[in-house]
C-alpha positions as CSV (number, residue, x, y, z in Angstrom):
1,M,8.7,-11.5,-5.3
2,C,9.0,-12.2,-1.6
3,K,8.2,-15.2,0.5
4,R,6.8,-15.4,4.0
5,S,8.4,-17.8,6.3
6,P,6.3,-21.0,6.7
7,E,7.6,-21.3,10.2
8,K,8.4,-18.3,12.3
9,G,12.1,-18.4,13.2
10,A,12.9,-21.1,10.6
11,I,16.6,-21.6,10.1
12,S,16.4,-21.5,6.3
13,I,14.9,-18.0,6.4
14,P,17.4,-15.1,6.8
15,M,16.9,-13.4,10.2
16,H,19.6,-10.8,9.9
17,Y,17.2,-7.9,9.7
18,K,14.8,-8.9,12.5
19,E,16.9,-7.7,15.4
20,H,17.6,-4.4,13.7
21,L,14.0,-3.6,12.8
22,S,12.8,-4.7,16.2
23,K,14.6,-1.7,17.8
24,D,11.6,0.3,16.5
25,K,8.9,-0.7,19.0
26,K,6.1,-0.1,16.6
27,L,7.7,-2.1,13.9
28,K,8.7,-4.8,16.3
29,R,5.0,-5.6,16.9
30,L,4.5,-6.0,13.1
31,V,7.5,-8.3,12.8
32,E,6.2,-10.5,15.6
33,E,2.7,-10.6,14.1
34,Q,3.7,-11.3,10.5
35,G,6.8,-13.5,10.9
36,L,9.8,-13.3,8.6
37,Y,10.1,-12.5,4.9
38,E,12.6,-13.6,2.3
39,L,13.5,-11.7,-0.9
40,V,13.8,-13.8,-4.1
41,K,16.1,-12.7,-6.9
42,R,14.8,-13.0,-10.5
43,D,16.9,-13.6,-13.6
44,N,14.3,-12.4,-16.2
45,L,14.1,-8.7,-15.3
46,Y,12.5,-7.7,-18.6
47,F,9.5,-10.1,-18.0
48,Y,9.1,-8.6,-14.5
49,L,9.0,-5.1,-16.1
50,Y,6.4,-6.3,-18.7
51,C,4.2,-7.5,-15.9
52,S,4.7,-4.4,-13.8
53,I,3.6,-2.2,-16.7
54,M,0.7,-4.3,-17.7
55,S,-0.7,-4.4,-14.1
56,Q,-0.5,-0.6,-13.5
57,Q,-3.8,0.8,-12.3
58,L,-5.5,-2.6,-12.4
59,S,-6.9,-4.8,-9.6
60,I,-4.9,-7.9,-8.8
61,K,-7.6,-10.1,-10.4
62,V,-7.7,-8.2,-13.7
63,A,-3.9,-8.0,-13.8
64,A,-3.7,-11.8,-13.5
65,V,-6.1,-12.3,-16.4
66,I,-4.1,-9.9,-18.6
67,R,-0.8,-11.7,-17.7
68,Q,-2.3,-15.1,-18.7
69,R,-3.5,-13.7,-22.0
70,F,-0.1,-12.3,-22.6
71,L,1.6,-15.6,-22.0
72,K,-0.9,-17.4,-24.2
73,L,0.4,-15.3,-27.1
74,Y,3.7,-17.2,-26.7
75,D,2.4,-20.7,-25.9
76,G,2.5,-20.1,-22.1
77,R,6.2,-19.3,-22.0
78,E,8.0,-16.1,-21.0
79,P,8.8,-14.4,-24.3
80,T,12.2,-13.1,-25.3
81,P,12.7,-9.4,-26.1
82,E,13.0,-10.3,-29.8
83,Q,9.6,-12.1,-29.7
84,I,8.0,-9.1,-28.1
85,L,9.4,-6.7,-30.8
86,A,8.1,-9.1,-33.5
87,T,4.6,-8.9,-32.0
88,P,2.4,-6.2,-33.6
89,L,1.0,-3.5,-31.3
90,E,-2.5,-4.5,-32.5
91,T,-2.0,-8.0,-31.1
92,L,-0.9,-6.7,-27.7
93,R,-3.9,-4.4,-27.6
94,S,-6.2,-7.4,-28.3
95,I,-5.4,-8.9,-24.9
96,G,-6.6,-5.7,-23.1
97,L,-3.6,-3.4,-23.1
98,S,-4.0,0.3,-23.7
99,N,-2.2,2.0,-26.6
100,A,0.3,3.5,-24.1
101,K,1.0,0.2,-22.3
102,T,1.7,-1.6,-25.6
103,R,4.3,1.0,-26.5
104,Y,5.8,0.8,-23.0
105,V,6.1,-3.0,-23.3
106,H,7.9,-2.6,-26.7
107,N,10.2,0.0,-25.1
108,V,11.2,-2.5,-22.4
109,A,11.9,-5.1,-25.0
110,S,14.1,-2.7,-27.0
111,F,16.0,-1.8,-23.9
112,A,16.5,-5.5,-23.1
113,A,17.5,-6.4,-26.6
114,E,20.3,-3.9,-26.4
115,Q,21.8,-5.9,-23.5
116,R,21.0,-3.2,-21.0
117,L,19.3,-5.4,-18.5
118,E,22.1,-7.9,-18.1
119,A,23.0,-9.0,-14.5
120,N,26.7,-8.3,-15.0
121,L,25.9,-4.7,-15.9
122,L,23.5,-4.1,-13.0
123,E,25.0,-6.0,-10.1
124,N,27.7,-3.4,-9.2
125,M,25.4,-0.3,-9.6
126,S,24.1,1.5,-6.6
127,N,20.4,1.7,-5.9
128,E,20.1,5.3,-7.2
129,D,22.2,4.5,-10.3
130,L,19.8,1.6,-11.0
131,I,16.8,3.8,-10.6
132,R,18.3,6.3,-13.1
133,H,19.2,3.5,-15.4
134,F,15.6,2.0,-15.5
135,T,13.8,5.3,-15.7
136,Q,15.5,5.9,-19.1
137,I,12.8,3.5,-20.4
138,K,9.7,5.5,-21.3
139,G,6.9,4.1,-19.2
140,V,9.1,3.1,-16.3
141,G,9.0,5.5,-13.4
142,R,10.7,5.7,-10.0
143,W,8.0,3.6,-8.2
144,T,8.2,0.8,-10.8
145,S,12.0,0.9,-10.5
146,E,11.9,0.6,-6.8
147,M,9.6,-2.4,-7.0
148,L,12.1,-4.0,-9.4
149,L,14.9,-3.4,-7.0
150,M,13.0,-4.9,-4.1
151,F,11.4,-7.9,-5.7
152,A,13.6,-8.8,-8.6
153,L,17.1,-7.6,-7.7
154,R,16.7,-8.4,-3.9
155,R,18.0,-5.0,-2.8
156,E,17.4,-4.8,0.9
157,D,17.5,-1.0,1.5
158,I,14.8,0.5,-0.7
159,F,12.2,2.9,0.8
160,A,9.1,3.5,-1.4
161,L,8.4,7.0,-0.3
162,D,5.8,7.7,-2.9
163,D,3.8,4.4,-2.4
164,L,0.3,5.2,-1.1
165,G,0.1,2.1,1.0
166,I,3.4,3.0,2.8
167,Q,2.2,6.6,3.3
168,N,-1.1,5.5,4.8
169,A,0.5,2.9,7.1
170,M,3.0,5.3,8.5
171,K,0.5,8.0,8.9
172,L,-1.6,5.7,11.1
173,L,1.1,3.8,12.8
174,Y,3.3,6.9,13.7
175,R,0.5,9.4,13.9
176,L,1.9,11.6,11.2
177,D,0.2,14.8,9.9
178,D,0.0,14.9,6.1
179,S,-1.6,18.3,5.8
180,D,1.9,19.7,4.9
181,R,3.0,17.3,2.2
182,K,6.7,18.4,2.3
183,Q,6.9,18.0,6.0
184,F,5.1,14.7,5.9
185,R,7.6,13.3,3.4
186,E,10.5,14.6,5.6
187,D,9.0,12.9,8.6
188,M,8.7,9.6,6.7
189,L,12.3,9.8,5.6
190,R,13.5,10.6,9.1
191,I,11.7,7.6,10.6
192,S,12.8,5.3,7.8
193,Q,16.5,6.2,8.4
194,K,16.3,4.1,11.6
195,W,15.4,1.0,9.5
196,S,18.4,1.3,7.1
197,P,20.0,-0.9,5.7
198,Y,16.8,-3.1,5.8
199,R,14.1,-0.6,4.6
200,T,12.8,-3.0,2.0
201,Y,11.7,-5.4,4.8
202,A,10.2,-2.5,6.7
203,C,8.1,-1.6,3.7
204,M,6.9,-5.2,3.5
205,Y,5.8,-5.1,7.1
206,L,4.0,-1.8,6.6
207,W,2.2,-3.2,3.5
208,G,1.2,-6.3,5.5
209,W,-0.1,-4.3,8.4
210,K,-2.1,-1.9,6.2
211,D,-3.7,-4.7,4.3
212,S,-4.6,-6.8,7.3
213,R,-5.6,-3.9,9.6
214,P,-9.4,-3.9,10.3
215,P,-11.2,-0.6,9.5
216,V,-11.7,1.7,12.5
217,E,-15.3,2.3,13.3
218,K,-16.1,5.7,14.6
219,P,-18.5,5.9,17.6
220,K,-21.9,6.9,16.6
221,T,-22.8,10.4,17.7
222,A,-25.9,12.4,17.2
223,K,-25.8,15.2,14.7
224,P,-25.2,18.7,16.2
225,G,-28.7,19.8,15.3
226,V,-30.3,16.8,17.0
227,Q,-28.2,17.4,20.1
228,K,-29.3,21.1,20.3
229,L,-33.0,20.1,19.8
230,K,-32.8,17.5,22.6
231,K,-31.2,20.1,25.0
232,K,-34.0,22.6,24.2
233,Q,-36.6,20.0,24.8
234,A,-35.1,19.1,28.2
235,T,-34.8,22.8,29.2
236,A,-38.4,23.4,28.2
237,S,-39.6,20.4,30.2
238,K,-37.9,21.7,33.4
239,K,-39.4,25.2,33.0
240,T,-42.9,23.7,32.6
241,L,-42.5,21.6,35.7
242,K,-41.4,24.7,37.7
243,K,-44.5,26.7,36.6
244,R,-46.9,24.0,37.5
245,K,-48.5,24.5,41.0
246,P,-49.1,21.6,43.2
247,V,-52.7,20.4,43.1
248,K,-54.4,20.4,46.5
249,A,-56.6,17.4,47.4
250,V,-60.3,18.4,48.0
251,S,-61.9,16.8,51.1
252,K,-65.4,15.3,51.1
253,S,-66.5,17.9,53.7
254,K,-65.8,20.8,51.4
255,K,-68.3,19.9,48.8
256,K,-70.0,22.5,46.8
257,K,-73.0,24.0,48.6
258,K,-76.4,23.7,47.0
């Protein structure tokens, strides 16, 4: 999880990354608009992983409902790995989890029960070593591992290259061309190097900007066929006016003879 500063520039909120990220003029504007963020470290990593797996491909609202149903199975408390392993797969499916997700939750519980998510084991590992460690769990990929490092382990230099929100934000903010996916990813990495060692905070600002950015309305233009028709009509009107001869006024004296 992360917290936004209740007061911009509050002393209790770490400001060590603000000056560094503000060297990027585009990112500086986002920092000024959104204020400061604080990363919060979690002790119960396996519960964070349960929630991450259960919320995959779900809306925030639906994910919250599933989470509450999950907690109700254990009297509203965060279950231990042993309690999860003792829970039949059918019971987990009954709260709205798919067959795959129920197995993945059990996989995390097994991994945790083997003492492989203990803080003393993880704290001295590098970011990439941690990602390799977590992705041993079937159902936990690189993106989920990166989110775990950011919002549970408080690692400050994680760049979520494969996150769609980050990609869309950088494409718009830095005017990147994504037609060549390989080049697009290289451009993203090149830009993100300037933010190191605080790329986690940069991602948070990009997410915040993308979520709050109003949709751009394209100016209304007439369809090509309509434009051509209007031009033809205008041209035809001019030609008609040219062909018309001026009408001479007939005087009273030149009346038709009887």
